[in-house]
N, C-alpha and C positions, 0 to 999 in steps of 0.2 A: 922287521922281525920275522914275519911269516912269508916273506917274499920267495925265498928258495923253495919252501914247501909248495906254494901255489904254482910256481914255475914248473917244478917237477910234475905236479899233478896235471897241469895244463898240457905239458908236452906228452904225457902219457895219454891223456884224453884225446889229443890230436892223433896219436898213433892208433888208438882204438877206433876212432872215426875212420881213418884211412883203411884200417883192416875190415871194418864193417862194410864200407863201400866196395872194397876188393872182394869180400866174401859174396856180396850181392851180385857183383858182376860175374864171378865164377859160377854162382848158382844159375844165373840166367844162361850163361854159355853151356852149362851142363844140361839144362833143359832142352837146348837146341842141338845137343849131340856133339859139342865141340871136343869132349873128352872121351875118347874111345881107345881101349887097349893100352898101348904104351904111350899114348899121347895125353898124359895127365900131368905134365910138368907144371901147368898153371896152378893146379890144385896143390901139388907138392910144394911149390914155392910159397903159396899162401899159407900153408900149414907151418912151414919153417918160420915165416914172418910172424905169425900169430903167437907161436910158442916162444920165439925170441922176446917179443913184447911181454909175455907172461913172466919169463925168467927175469928180465930186467926189472919189472915191477916188484917181484918178490925180493930181489936184492935191494932195491931202493926202499921198499917198505921196511925191510929189516934194518937198514942203515939209519933211516929217519926215525923210526919208532923204538927200536930195540937197543940202539947203541947210544 
């Protein structure tokens, strides 16, 4: 009965964990000067990933709770 909800929640949690690890790695790289000037593609890709996960979660939350 609650299987699909917990599956979706678990997959989202996994993506948040991946994003948190990725953010930590990007922060460490930034501290060591890996991102200078136009060489910030790692941060930009992380930002796209994180906001994609946010948008997917908003859609799933709306479908699961509001529909």
